[in-house]
C-alpha atoms as one frame of an Amber mdcrd trajectory, in Angstrom:
protein
-128.470  67.249  44.701-124.939  67.368  46.035-124.606  64.502  48.510-121.808
  63.866  50.974-121.348  60.507  52.676-118.924  60.179  55.590-118.154  56.514
  56.191-115.008  54.953  57.628-114.118  51.350  58.427-115.353  49.891  55.131
-113.995  48.933  51.745-114.305  51.630  49.078-114.605  51.577  45.289-110.893
  52.438  45.055-109.909  49.272  46.964-110.491  46.998  43.961-113.238  45.432
  41.879-113.976  42.432  44.063-114.197  43.949  47.549-117.303  43.396  49.635
-119.640  46.411  49.293-121.184  47.749  52.490-122.905  51.019  53.449-120.447
  53.407  51.756-120.343  51.680  48.372-124.012  50.707  48.259-125.448  54.059
  49.320-123.147  56.075  47.044-124.048  53.892  44.059-127.772  54.310  44.697
-127.457  58.096  44.905-125.450  58.064  41.668-128.098  55.930  39.950-130.636
  58.612  40.801-128.480  61.251  39.078-127.024  62.965  42.142-123.474  64.204
  42.693-121.694  62.254  45.446-118.615  62.977  47.533-117.564  60.051  49.715
-115.390  61.065  52.683-113.413  58.334  54.394-110.169  57.541  56.159-106.977
  56.967  54.215-106.330  54.124  56.663-108.137  50.881  55.817-109.723  49.249
  58.868-109.983  45.860  57.132-106.502  45.740  55.616-104.777  47.618  58.475
-102.740  49.705  56.058-102.705  53.208  54.605-104.086  53.607  51.115-102.016
  56.662  50.085-100.581  58.115  53.350-101.853  61.646  52.727-104.956  63.647
  51.846-106.046  62.164  48.530-108.904  62.960  46.166-109.935  60.307  43.648
-112.349  61.510  40.977-114.055  58.399  39.621-116.534  60.245  37.374-117.956
  63.718  36.789-120.449  63.104  39.605-118.407  60.996  42.011-115.266  61.563
  44.016-113.702  59.900  47.043-111.744  62.041  49.506-109.400  60.139  51.821
-108.360  61.919  55.012-105.086  60.885  56.704-104.708  59.449  60.204-101.968
  57.447  62.012-103.651  54.018  61.786-103.663  51.179  64.319-102.899  47.463
  64.591-105.546  46.312  67.058-109.263  47.115  66.975-109.299  47.518  70.753
-106.378  49.800  71.563-105.277  53.298  72.535-103.807  53.539  69.024-107.294
  53.291  67.555-108.649  56.030  69.825-105.720  58.258  68.844-106.274  57.453
  65.172-109.952  58.439  65.366-109.173  61.668  67.233-106.582  62.782  64.677
-108.909  61.717  61.855-111.577  63.968  63.385-109.176  66.921  63.650-107.980
  66.434  60.067-111.586  66.210  58.881-112.342  69.506  60.631-109.331  71.165
  58.971-110.431  69.868  55.578-113.954  71.248  55.995-112.755  74.813  56.445
-111.125  74.678  53.016-114.460  73.997  51.300-115.833  76.928  49.316-119.526
  77.827  49.776-120.373  76.941  46.166-119.203  73.385  46.901-121.280  72.914
  50.053-123.497  69.808  50.014-127.290  69.789  50.004-127.443  66.810  52.360
-124.902  64.778  54.362-125.102  61.167  55.538-122.761  60.471  58.489-121.780
  56.930  59.453-121.429  56.534  63.242-119.012  55.619  64.779-116.350  57.058
  64.876-117.552  59.648  67.374-114.811  62.154  66.564-115.457  62.555  62.841
-119.212  62.631  63.468-118.778  65.350  66.108-116.546  67.663  64.076-118.598
  67.272  60.916-121.878  67.876  62.769-120.474  71.116  64.272-119.534  72.362
  60.810-122.848  71.326  59.242-124.834  72.927  62.051-122.942  76.195  61.599
-123.642  76.142  57.848-127.300  75.099  58.303-126.817  72.052  56.085-129.205
  69.141  56.806-127.671  65.831  57.863-128.514  62.483  59.391-126.405  60.258
  61.637-126.469  56.531  60.891-126.015  54.423  64.053-124.259  51.060  63.767
-122.667  50.687  67.225-123.300  51.776  70.821-120.282  54.040  71.113-119.127
  55.147  73.678-121.317  52.908  75.871-119.688  49.795  74.412-116.506  50.562
  76.396-118.419  50.189  79.679-119.930  46.779  78.998-117.228  44.691  80.655
-116.596  47.055  83.577-118.207  47.058  87.013-118.171  49.189  90.151-115.382
  51.713  90.651-113.587  50.705  87.449-116.737  51.440  85.450-117.091  54.860
  87.081-113.469  55.743  86.323-113.788  54.686  82.680-117.031  56.626  82.348
-115.333  59.717  83.774-112.453  59.371  81.311-114.952  58.973  78.470-117.036
  62.012  79.476-115.905  64.036  76.419-116.939  61.149  74.157-120.403  60.966
  75.730-120.806  64.707  75.250-119.603  64.611  71.648-121.846  61.658  70.800
-124.944  63.192  72.387-124.299  66.562  70.721-123.982  64.969  67.287-127.108
  62.842  67.561-129.166  65.589  69.204-128.347  68.088  66.455-128.898  65.719
  63.542-131.952  66.525  61.448-132.855  62.891  61.894-131.300  59.580  62.925
-131.087  56.274  61.092-130.110  52.975  62.714-129.567  49.394  61.602-132.419
  47.887  63.680-135.484  49.095  65.624-133.690  48.405  68.924-130.680  50.478
  67.868-133.006  53.296  66.862-134.768  53.200  70.240-131.418  53.265  72.031
-130.211  56.192  69.902-133.353  58.221  70.563-133.292  57.617  74.312-129.589
  58.456  74.561-129.732  61.630  72.467-133.322  62.733  73.239-133.748  63.244
  69.509-137.229  61.888  68.768-137.615  63.456  65.342-140.576  62.121  63.366
-138.235  61.319  60.457-136.017  58.957  62.478-136.032  55.594  60.753-134.535
  52.116  60.515-132.061  51.676  57.658-131.078  48.019  57.565-127.472  47.210
  56.678-128.277  45.356  53.471-126.023  44.112  50.656-126.397  45.098  47.027
-126.307  41.687  45.393-124.585  41.493  42.022-124.515  38.291  40.031-121.150
  37.216  38.664-120.697  35.844  35.163-120.533  32.119  34.496-116.884  32.524
  33.491-115.997  34.269  36.782-117.951  31.641  38.678-116.050  28.793  37.040
-112.695  30.550  37.541-113.462  31.097  41.228-114.568  27.503  41.791-111.381
  26.292  40.126-109.406  28.514  42.511-111.157  26.888  45.482-110.299  23.444
  44.144-106.664  24.060  43.216-105.553  26.591  45.832-107.598  25.514  48.859
-108.284  21.859  48.101-112.031  21.650  48.624-114.403  19.351  46.766-116.336
  21.612  44.379-118.597  18.774  43.218-120.469  18.626  46.523-122.831  21.184
  48.017-121.913  20.450  51.625-120.091  23.567  52.822-120.776  25.581  55.960
-119.165  28.997  55.739-117.913  31.853  57.895-116.487  35.038  56.359-115.221
  38.070  58.239-112.683  39.499  60.651-111.612  36.660  62.936-111.465  38.610
  66.177-112.927  38.888  69.665-116.306  39.994  68.342-116.923  36.259  67.959
-116.893  33.410  70.456-115.485  30.427  68.594-115.300  28.098  71.619-118.701
  26.453  71.096-117.971  26.036  67.398-114.615  24.420  68.206-116.268  22.025
  70.659-118.930  21.165  68.097-116.476  20.375  65.306-114.482  18.151  67.674
-117.625  16.377  68.888-117.977  12.629  68.149-121.505  13.392  66.917-120.104
  15.012  63.765-117.290  12.502  63.275-118.964  10.565  60.452-120.766  13.502
  58.832-119.682  14.472  55.345-119.253  18.247  55.278-116.642  20.989  55.016
-116.291  24.189  57.037-114.668  27.207  55.395-113.466  29.979  57.723-112.631
  32.900  55.445-110.829  35.989  56.690-108.072  36.915  59.091-107.600  38.596
  62.449-106.197  38.397  65.940-107.907  35.060  66.756-106.852  33.159  63.629
-103.803  31.479  65.211-105.853  30.276  68.175-108.511  28.870  65.861-106.036
  27.108  63.584-104.247  25.541  66.539-107.465  24.175  68.041-108.680  22.743
  64.731-105.380  21.629  63.215-106.367  17.938  63.278-109.566  18.499  61.291
-109.030  17.787  57.595-112.491  19.088  56.661-111.911  22.623  58.001-110.195
  25.148  55.731-108.697  28.593  56.349-108.367  30.293  52.940-107.663  33.754
  54.383-109.300  36.766  52.778-111.190  35.931  49.607-112.515  38.350  47.003
-116.173  38.924  46.197-116.224  36.523  43.244-114.617  33.740  45.265-117.007
  34.313  48.156-120.045  34.366  45.866-118.931  31.163  44.162-118.445  29.227
  47.388-121.779  30.390  48.783-123.438  28.644  45.856-121.945  25.386  47.183
-122.840  26.110  50.808-125.734  24.892  52.921-125.506  27.309  55.872-123.673
  30.281  57.380-121.955  30.359  60.770-122.632  33.422  62.941-120.852  32.803
  66.288-121.272  36.358  67.622-120.664  37.042  71.290-123.809  37.670  73.306
-123.040  41.298  74.089-125.773  43.974  74.264-124.698  45.686  71.039-124.786
  42.469  68.997-128.066  41.408  70.607-129.602  44.655  69.330-128.164  44.157
  65.856-128.914  42.286  62.657-125.349  41.981  61.315-124.815  42.552  57.602
-123.436  39.009  57.314-126.841  37.707  58.352-128.738  39.649  55.693-126.131
  38.627  53.133-126.727  35.004  54.124-130.489  35.404  53.704-129.948  36.787
  50.202-128.255  33.525  49.189-130.946  31.423  50.857-128.437  30.144  53.420
-129.846  29.314  56.869-127.951  30.865  59.785-126.391  28.852  62.615-125.983
  31.036  65.698-126.407  31.391  69.449-126.839  35.180  69.344-129.865  36.215
  71.373-132.010  39.272  70.766-132.875  40.534  67.280-131.278  37.620  65.424
-132.847  34.962  67.657-136.237  36.603  67.137-135.842  36.620  63.352-134.753
  32.975  63.248-137.693  31.833  65.355-140.320  34.143  63.838-139.482  33.497
  60.186-137.903  30.026  60.532-134.674  30.937  58.732-131.963  29.204  60.727
-130.718  27.031  63.563-130.618  28.630  67.002-128.151  27.093  69.449-128.821
  26.998  73.190-128.485  24.581  76.098-131.220  22.364  74.639-129.924  22.449
  71.061-126.159  22.718  71.119-123.953  23.736  68.206-123.134  20.130  67.318
-126.854  19.252  67.373-127.792  22.063  65.014-124.876  21.435  62.645-125.812
  17.733  62.614-129.415  18.636  61.779-128.284  20.984  59.022-126.136  18.294
  57.398-128.471  15.331  57.772-131.993  16.754  57.401-132.189  18.139  53.846
-135.979  18.559  53.960-135.794  20.915  56.938-132.737  22.646  55.481-134.481
  23.273  52.155-137.456  24.738  54.000-135.189  27.084  55.969-133.411  28.037
  52.758-136.692  28.907  51.037-137.808  30.969  54.031-134.464  32.794  54.122
-134.646  33.909  50.521-138.325  34.843  50.897-137.600  37.021  53.944-134.770
  38.753  52.103-136.973  39.531  49.103-139.774  40.885  51.281-137.761  42.972
  53.728-134.071  43.375  52.983-133.433  44.026  49.285-131.292  47.058  48.567
-134.011  48.471  46.291-136.479  48.402  49.175-134.084  49.821  51.760-131.806
  52.238  49.887-134.226  53.068  47.094-136.945  54.195  49.500-134.457  56.085
  51.679-133.124  58.103  48.750-136.641  58.928  47.559-137.351  60.261  51.053
-134.242  62.488  50.937-135.152  63.789  47.476-138.645  64.725  48.577-137.807
  66.204  51.982-134.225  67.516  52.207-135.252  71.165  51.810-137.677  70.961
  54.721-135.587  68.895  57.138
């Protein structure tokens, strides 16, 4: 089969060997393993790095069966900005222009569309519908509804009016998809109710990592980097780790209060906050007196894998917004794969998983962040039990073979009748 995958906002194979693989990389590699031809469409602008890869329409042929096509757009500096909306609109227009240059003999047999952005999804779905090519839309966020979450009354009505074209475009795309996938059951229910697309083939497609072991040499090199460049103690397995964009998607205030709490004063542990973003300066300023908290910036996949082997838990300080409460973030599943219990206060799907499967420490008014971090550090028997449960849950429910392997078999068997 000829497969197209449209996915923006993620690292790609052309971004380097040690980038963190997400939906685009993992799904394309699984299709390739099954012998299919894959074209990966994405933005020339990198959401993570906030820079242009090549600054024009670029085609990278990585093998006879695999190419990446990068479509230009203006780019943006802030994730929440008019610049980003403009970038996505122009990306959608440029995608539409690109599609009309495709010859019929190069049309795909099936297309997987990552949503959002709304604009690229909309223009591609129009083209696919006109060509009678089957496609699915993969829901990862509640766009455009997410823009209304913090608005009330008249302001909410005005914003909703302004966003009317986005609501129409989103509903059109989802309604006309041959089927919908979503990252959790709650996201799938929301998608179906919004679009009125209740196709029998709609399904959950968890956002799972494709775990790859690194060599002993790479492991030792990475640990040495942590020791020499960052200054951590690599002889002790006492790290608690966060890795990701350090932005307003997270509420770091409770974590800050916990790390400054007298309760943790005599505890022997290190916190590693890996990544960068608009909140990094605020976080560094608040925690500047703490000698056991490190900010290494962005780290590559080998470095991240190495430090996880010395870690005892993962921090997941997501804001309690409706979209996150419906989600199981990829960082959570990645943490489970390493047998690392999760420390979080995120209600909804993640709270349910932690309590049902006993795979982490849930923080609330009765068990505050400092209480749960203290328990994690000082109760190794409980921690080992949570670690075992985490790895067990990952193996049973979230391996990439289970999720992506079964999905691709479904496409192979059914794409002609979708």
